[in-house]
N, C-alpha and C positions, 0 to 999 in steps of 0.2 A: 504494500500500500504506500502511496506517495505521502510524504510528510509536508508537501507544499500546501499552503492554504491560500485559496483564492478569495480575496476580500470583495465584498460588494462595492461597486463603484463609489456609492455615497459614503461608505465607511472608510474608504482608502484615501481619498484625496480631498473631498469637499464636505463642508458642514451642511446642515439642512438649509440654513440661510443662504449659503453660497449656491446651492443647487437651485433654490427658488429664484435667485437673481439670474443665474444662467438661463433658466427656463423662460424668464421674462425678457431676455435680451438676445444673446447670440443663438438661442435655440427656440425662439418664440413660437414658431409654426409647427413644431414637432408634436406628435401624439405620444402617449406614454411609452410605447415600444420603441419608437424612433429616438426618444429622449434617452432611454436606457442605453441604446446602442451608441448614441453620440457620446455620452459620458464615459462609457467603457473604452471607446476609441481614444478619447482625450486622455484618459488615465494611462492607457497602455502606451500611447505615443509620448507621454510626458509633456504635453502642450497645455498652455494656459489660456482658457477661454476669455479670461478677464483682460488679457493683453491682445485679444483678437488674433492669437496664433492659430485658433481653430474655431470654426463655427458650423452651423447646420443650415442647409438650404433645401427647402421642400418645394418640389415642382408639382403643379396641378393640385393645389391644396383642396379645391372644391370638387374633385372628381376622384372617387375612391379607386376606380379601376386603373387610372393613369397615375395616381399619386406615387411619388418616390422621393426619397431623401438622398442628398449627396453631402458628403462632409468636406468642407472647404478649409484648406490650410494656406495661410499667407506664405509667400516665398521665404520670409524670415523664419517661419515655423519649419519648413522643409530644410532650410540651411541649418537650423538649430539641431534637428535630429541627426543630420549628416555629421555635424561637427562633434557631437557626443561620441561618435565612433572612434575619433582620433585618426581617421584615415582620409579625411576630406580636406581639400585645399581649393579655394576658388581660383579661377583663372585671373591672371593679371591683365589680360587683354579685354577690350570692350566687346560686346556682342557684335557679330557680323551680320550685315543686312544685304539682301539682294533686291534690286529695284527693276521695274519694267515700266517705262513711261507709257506704254500702250495700255496699261491696266488702270491708269489714273481715271477716277470718276467718282460718282456719289458713293459707291460701295468701297472705294479704296483711294482716299484723297492723295496719298503719297506714292501710289503705285508700288507698294511693298509686295514682294513675292514670298520671302521667307526670312526668318531670323535663325542664326546658329549661335549656340552658347557652348562653351567647353568648360568642364571642371576637371579636377584631378583627384585620383583615388590611389592610396597606397596599396600596392599589390603584394599582400603578405603571403599569398600562395606561391609566389615565385621568389624574387630577390628582395622584396620589400621596397622596391623603387616606386616612383610615381608614374601612373599611366593616365592618359587623357580619356575622358568619356564625353561625348558630344550629344547635344540634343538639338533637334531642328523642328521649328514650328512654321507651317505655311499659313499665310494670311487667309486664304479661302477656306481653311479648315477651322480656324479659331476666332476670327473677327466676328463680332455680333452683327450680322447682316439681317435686315428684315425688309418686308415688303411695305413700301410707303405708297399709298394710293392717292393720286391726284384727283380730286373731285369731291362731291358732296355725298353724304351717307344718310340712310334712313335706318333707325334702330328697329329691328323686327324681332318679336318674341319667337323663341324656338319651340315653345311648348314644354320645356323642361325647367326644372328649378335646381339651384345649387344646394347640395346636401347640407352644407354647413350652416347656411343662413336662411334657406327656404325661399330666397328671392328668385324671381324668374330669370332664366338665362336669355340674353339678348345677343343678336349678331348684327354687325354692320353690313349693310348691303348698298352697293354703289347705286346711285340714282342714274337713270337713263341719260346717256350722253357724257358721263364722267370719264376721265382718263383711265389708263391701264396702270397696273402696279409697277413701281420702279424700285429696284434693289438699292438700298441705302445703308450706310453704316449707322448703327444705333449710337448716337452721341450723348445719350442721357447719362452715361457713366464716364469712365476715363479713356475709352478707346478713341474718342474724338479729340481729346486734349493731348494725350501722350501715346500714340499708337505704337511707336517703336518700343517703349518701355513695356507695354502690355504684351506685345508679341514676344519679346525677349524673355519675359517671365514664363510664358508657356514653354519656350525652348529650354530654359534652365530647369523647369520642373521635370521635363522629360529626362534631361541628363541626370538629375538627382535620383529619379526613380530607377533609371537603368543601373546606376552605380550602387544603389542601396535598396534593392527590391523587397527584401524581407522587412525593412523598417518603414518604407514609404508606399507600399502597394495600396491602391484605392484611396490615397490622400491626394487631393487635387488643389492646385493653386486657383484662387478665385477667378483669375482671367481665363482659365481653361474652360470654365462653364458659362461664361458670359454669352457665348453663342447659343448655348442650350436655353438660357433664360429668354433670350430674344425670340427664339423659335417657339418656346412654350407660350409666350404671351401674344404672338401676332397672327398665327395662321388662320384661326377660325374667326378672327375679328376684323381682319383687314380687307378681305375680298369676298366677292359674292359666292353663292353656293357652288356653282360649277367650278370655279377656280379653286375653291377650297378642296374639293375632291381631287382635283389634279395635283395640287400641292401635297396633300397628305399621301397620295400614292407615291410621289417622288421621294418623300422623306420617311417612308415606311410607316404610315398611319400615325405619325407623331409620337409613337411609343417606342423608346429604345433604351438600351442599357450600354454603358461605356465599358469596353474591355480593352486590355492590352494583350494581343494574341502572341506576340513574339518579343523577346527581350530588347531588341533594337527597333521594334516597331512603334508606331504612334498609337495614342489612344483612339479607339474606333467605336463610335456609337452604332450598335447593331439593333435593327428593328426587332421588337420582342418576338414576333413570329418567326424570325430567322435565327435566333440565338442558338437553339439546340442543334440545328443543322450545321451552322458555322463552327461551333465549338467542337462538335464531333469530327468534322472534317479536319480541323486544326489538330486535335489530339491524335487522330489517326496518322498524321504526318510526322509525329515525334519519333525520333530515332534513339532516344536515350531516356532513362528513368529521371535523370536530372532535369530534362526539359519538362517532363510531366509534373514534377514537384514544383519547378519554378512557376509554371502556369497556375497551379492550384493556389500557391502562396500569393502571387501577384494579383489574382482575381478573386480573392476571398469574398470581399464585400459585393462585387457585381454578381457573383454566383448566388450569394444569399438573397440579393434583390430579385434575381430571376426565380428563385424558389418561392419568394413571397408573391410574385405576380403570376407565375405559371407553374404551380406545384407538380402537376402531372407530367409536363414536359421536363421539368427539372429533375424529377425522379428517374425518368428514362436517361437523361443526360448523366446523372450521377452514376448509374449502373454502367453506362458506356465508358465513362472515365475510369471506373474501378477495373473494368475488364482490360482497358488499354494499359493501365498501370501494371496489372498482373502479367500481361503479355511482355512488357518491357523488363519486368523483374526476372522473368524466365529466360531472357536472352543471355 
């Protein structure tokens, strides 16, 4: 029997008063289960919610079927975790940016293509020297772009109500003769003020996760999820019904979970209906037990989210992953 004692989150780090303050501030939209998970992650990561090193972001709060929570960690929080290892060193050079003048427009004011950030990690498995780890973030994958429709709207009842408030759901429908949707950068946050800083944060977060997957898996810098927030708020409200259906088809019905399929790969939002097939295909391509273990560790929280949203498919996926692991162990 193990002598290790796992303390309840509230008993380990925070007093009752502190938990109440966290619930009213950085985790205000969470339900009890989400809040317990958030506090557990904060405790295990050793991050301070009161210093905004970690916070909770809930998508689709009024729709139980689409509701999901993501845990946000500022770039300083990711650096803090990496620094505790004693194996992390930031790069002395500035982030590198690639531009394309042809891309300049409402959705990309500077014509940014990508940002690259390099960090250094001590390679204790070899000679103890420092090796570089790079992260790359592409503008069209992270910048919060939304459909801005030129013209007048009418608010039309959908016939449904919001579960939380009981208020009727409304949708904006373009009036006859109004213009078409235009893709624009959402400037309500920091992307319009400091686009290079925001894109470089996404790149650095990737590099840090690649270097320290066991410590940073499923922890996202806030800038990485700004695009998801923009998409979550705009599709069903910005264009008429026929255009809504087309858009939802293109983005996978608006319900997706973010996975990292490969150690050097980007974070990829996968439509809920495709998660099981994509993960099975990925797992079947693994050639070593180490790859399978990395994938399970790096995607612990996305896999839990998939279980919560689609338990039947998640059970089939769990069985498939266990069979794949057993096959690799036997090799």
